[in-house]
Structure formats: structure tokens, C-alpha cells
N, C-alpha and C positions, 0 to 999 in steps of 0.2 A: 568834304576838304576836310581834312583833320585840324583839330587846333594844335598849335604849337606853343603854344602860351601857356608858360607854368600856373600852378594853381596859388594860391599864395601863403597854403603851408609848403607848396614845394618850391617858391623864391625867400622862402623863407627859411625853410631846411640848406639850403646853397651858401647865403650868406652867412647863417652858423659854419657848414662845413670851409669856407672863406676864412671868416674867423681863427678859426682853429687852426687850417694851415699856416697861418700868418705868425700864431702862435708859439708852435708846439711842430718840433721836426718830423713826432709820425705822423701827425696828420696833414705835413706840407705835402709828403713822400703817397699816400695812403689820394689824396688830392688827383695827385697828376699820376694817377693811371694803374700806380709800378703793382702791381699786384703781391705783394713782399710777404710773404708769413714772416714774420720777425722773433727770433729766436729772444733769448734769454743774454746771453752777451751781446744782441745785437741791440733793445732796447737799453739797458747797459750804458755802451756806447755812444749813443743816441742822446742820454741824461747826461755824458759829460761832456758832448759838444756842446749844448744848451747851452749850459754851464758855462760855455765859454765862449759863446752866444751875449751871453748875457751882460761877463765882467766879473759873473763866481771866480771863476778860472784866467790866468793868464798864459799859464804856461799846463802844458797835457803830453803827458808819454804814456802814449797806448803797444802795449807788448802783445800780441797775440800770434796762431801760428799761421804757417799758411794755410791761403784757401781758405779762410774764417769770415771774409765780405768787408774785413775792415778798411778798403780803399775805395770797396763802393759807397757805403755811408762816410767816411771819412773827405773823399779827395772829388767823389764824383755829386754826391743829394748833400750834405750837403755846407760846399762853398756855396751853390747859387741863393740858401733860399736864409744861408749871413749877408747876403749879399741886399736880398731885399729889404730885410729888415735894417740894414745898412746901406744904405743908399751912396755911401759917393764913400765909400770902402774900397780901398783898395788887396786885394793880398796876390802873392808870391805863391806856388805853387811849385815845391822841386819834386824830382823823383829821383831817383837812380842814373835815368839820362834823357837828354830831352827829352828823345819821341819818348815815354811815357809817357812822360807828362806832362807834354806837347794832346793825347788820348785822352788823358785823364780832361785838360783845358777842354779841349773841343767837345764832351758829353756837357759837363757846363753846362758852355755859351749857347748847346741845345733844349738843355732845359730851360734856359733863362728864355730864348724866342720861341716856345710853346703859347697858345694862347691859353691857358690851364694859367702857365705861371702869370698872365701876364692879368687872370681874375683872379690873383690874387692879393697880389703887390699891383694894386694900377698905373699906367705910364711910366714902369719902369723893363726895358726887357732890353735889347741887345744893340747897341747905336750904327746906324746904317750905312756909318766907312769903316768898320771892323769888320777885317775879314779872315787874319790871317789870325790864324790855328791858334796859337799861344800867343799867342797880347792882342785886347782887347776888351772893350770898352763898350757902359752900360749906357741908355736915354740918359742916366739922369744922376749922373759922374764916378758910377764905379770902375776899375779896373780890375784886370783879371794880368799878369804875367806869368807864363810859364816856364820855369829853367830846370837844367838834369844838374847833377852834385859837381860842382866843380867848372861849372861854366859861368862869363864873367855875368852880373845882374849891377853894374856900375850904375847913375843915375835912376835908378826904381826907385821908391818910395815906399810900404805898406805897414796895414797897419793889421794884418796876418799874416805871420807869418807858418803855408804847413808843408815840411817833409815829410813823404810817404816811398818809405824802404831804400835810404838810401844807398846802401850796400846791396848787390844785384847776383853775389855768389862769389859762392865761399872762394877761389883762388882771392879775389876783392878780398875777404873780409881774412885770409891770412899770413895779407902782407901788408907790414907793417909802414913799408914810402907806400900804397894805398890812404890807407890809416890816417896816418899822418897829415895826409896831402887832404884829406874828408875836412879833417879836423880846423882847416887852419882854414879852410876853404867858408865854415862854419861860422868861426872865429870873426875872421877878417872880409868875409862878406858878407851872410847870409847876415850875419848879426846887425853889423854899419847900412844895413839897407830899409831896417824896421826902424818905424815910426817913435817916440816916445810912448808909454803905454801899449806900445802893438801887443797881439798874445801870437804867441807858438803853439803849432802841435806837432808832436816828431811820433805820428804814427811803423811801426818798425817791428817786426820779428830779428826776437835776437841771433846773432853769427857767432860771435865772440867781443870774450867781456870789455876787451879796448875799441871795441866796436862804439859807432857815432851816440848813443843809444849810454852805454855805458858811462863815456869821458864826460860825460853831461850829466849821471847823476855822482860820480864819488868828485865832480868841479862846486855841483850844488843844491845837492840834492832838497833840502830844503825848501828851493821852490817852485817846483815841480811837483805838480798831482802827477801821479802816477799810478795806473791800473793795468793789472799784469794779470793776465788770463793763461796758465799753463794747461794746457791741453787735458792731462787727470788733475784734476784740484789735490791740490795742496793747506797747509794749515793755515787757516784767516781768509778761503777764497774771496773775492769782490761777489759769488755768485750765489754763496750761502751753501757750494756744490759739497756731498763730502766728499771726506780725504779722498782719492781717488774714481770720481768721480766724474765720465768724460767730457769733455765741451762738445754743443750740437752735436748729441747724440743723431737726431735726423739725418743729420748728413757724413759725419766724421762714420762708420764702423769701427770692429771689431778689428776688422781684416785691415783694416788703414791703420792704424796703432800698433798693428805687430809687426807689418812692415816697418814703418814709419820704427818700429824701437833695433831693429836688426843695428843702424849705426849711434851707440849710443850717443860718441859725442853728438852728433843731427838732433837726438832726440829729446840730450839735457838742452840742446840751445835752442834751432826751430819750433821746437817743441813744446818746449816745457818755460821756456821763457830763461835760462838757468847757465849759460854757456860756461863751461870747464876751464881751465889753462892745460894745455897741453901737458905740462912737466906734472900734471896730477892737483889735486885740490888737498882730500885732508891723508893722501895716501903719492908725492912726491915718486919723483917716477927713481931721483938719483940712490931714494932710499933702497932700490935692487940693480942686484950684480947678473946676468948676466955668461951662464959659463959654455963652453962648447965642447964640454967634454959632464954627462949628469954628475952633482959627490956621490963615492962610495956608498954615502952615506944616506941618501936622499929613500925613500919611499915612498913619498907618494905628491900630489899634483895636486893643487884646488883651487881653485877660483869664489870668491865672494857678495852676492855685494851686500853693503851692513845698511846700506837708505839711512846714510848719514846724516841728521841737521843740525843745524846748531842745536845746545841748551838740551 
């Protein structure tokens, strides 16, 4: 008969692993058994999320291209760790639709329900009477409430408000009415649900210069810790990449970059996190005239990309 009792060395290693998982988000993810190979931007994101957990950052905005796994780390893996370290805190998790917010909520709840999580945060787990995918409690008094942007959230109070990708489409981003509606909801519903001293996290891909992230930055840029990661690095890159070096080269291929660049507007906004107004930035649409008949003295047509930067 095999002896399943761990040796003193194995027991000591297990205790150390649990201790490290309680203290650090990457070790927490490893202990849960997720076989993730952390890319440089994932480690940066986890470090920024740890700063929110510790209270060193009260407002964090992370701007990343689509497909960079920002939601996996921010909306799935971070909340259960945060709730383990702050067992009586409440989280308000928001996304562009209630369905998506509830999907994130369900994944968070499933992690907290695992035996591995119970090993790390003893005594915690999902409350026996919590069945709803988007509204549940932990055994130690923590709460998670999922909501879609624009959905009524009266009667809720949160210690952490997490908004993940508030815009779901180009059509929404281009609608002044929808942008204003989202802003009104953020000011009048979301912010009023946060407790004094509550922390905020906004994770998004930029769509429009006037999207939610853009409006927040225009109003109170100095109050937010902003981590901006374009697909191709520019000056002062947070990852210390060389200018032009692509993000997560193990995942994003040169072919994917070439395809994304075919739509200049989408490339600047979604991938470089630098949306440009439709009427132009350095060169305004009104600076150019349209002709039904080519002027007789015109001999050459030219198109140029000046790669203009401030300064």
C-alpha cells in the first residue's frame, strides 16, 4: 500500500507555496494549476493589479489591444485573489453587456469554489445559498455583483469597481448618443455605488477619442495610473521595448499586424491606443477640397505618412 502522507520537506514546500499564493498574484495563478506562460505585458499587468490590491493605486486604467489577454488577468484571475485577501470586500464587475459580465462572474465564482482556493484562503469559499451567476457571496462576507454598462445598480455598494471593455462595437463607439449615455451612467450610477475610498479599474481597448477612457482622462488624468501598451512600441514604452517592437511576439504574428494595419483608423485606435478624430489630427479634412474634374495644372498625386509626433 502506497504511503500518501507527504514528507516533512513536501509539507514545508506546500506551506510555502500557499503562503506565496496569498501574497502574490502570479504565484496564486500557478498554485491554481493554470499552466500560463506569462508574457512581459502580463507580468506588468499583474504588478499593476497588485498595486491596486495593496492600495498604492486607487484608480488604474489599462489600455491594450484586443486579444492581449487583459480580461483573463483583470476580470477572471484578479478578483478571486483580491477577495481572498480582502474577505469582506464587495466587487462590482461591469462589462459592455450583462451576459459578458456574468460570464466573468461565473468564472470568478468557479475559482473560489475550488479546493485549491480553499487551501490558500482557509475558511473562504462560496456561500451555500449563492446560486446566481452574477450575484453571489462568499462564506466570509464578500460579495460579487455583475452588471452591464447602462444597467441599473441601485442598492449596491462596492469596495472595487471594475469595468472591462465598456464598448462592444464600432457602431457604439461612433454613436455620440451612446457615448453620452455611457458617460451619464458612469457618473450617475457607477460612481455613486462606490464606497468612500473604493478602488477603480478600467480595462479597455480604445475605440474613439471620446470613449469612456478618453472622457475620464480629459476630466481627471492626474488622478489615474494609466498603463498604455500599443501593439507597436512608441517612445517611453512601459515595457522598455524598442520603438516599433511588437507586443507579445509569441502570439501576435507579423501577418496579424499587417492585416490590422489595412484599416488605418482601427489600427490607430484599437491597436495603438491612439484614436484620431474623423476630421483628422494634424491635417484637417477641411484643409482639402474635392473636385469633380481634375484641375488642368495637376500633374502628380501623392500620399504620405509623416509619422508626426508631438515635439
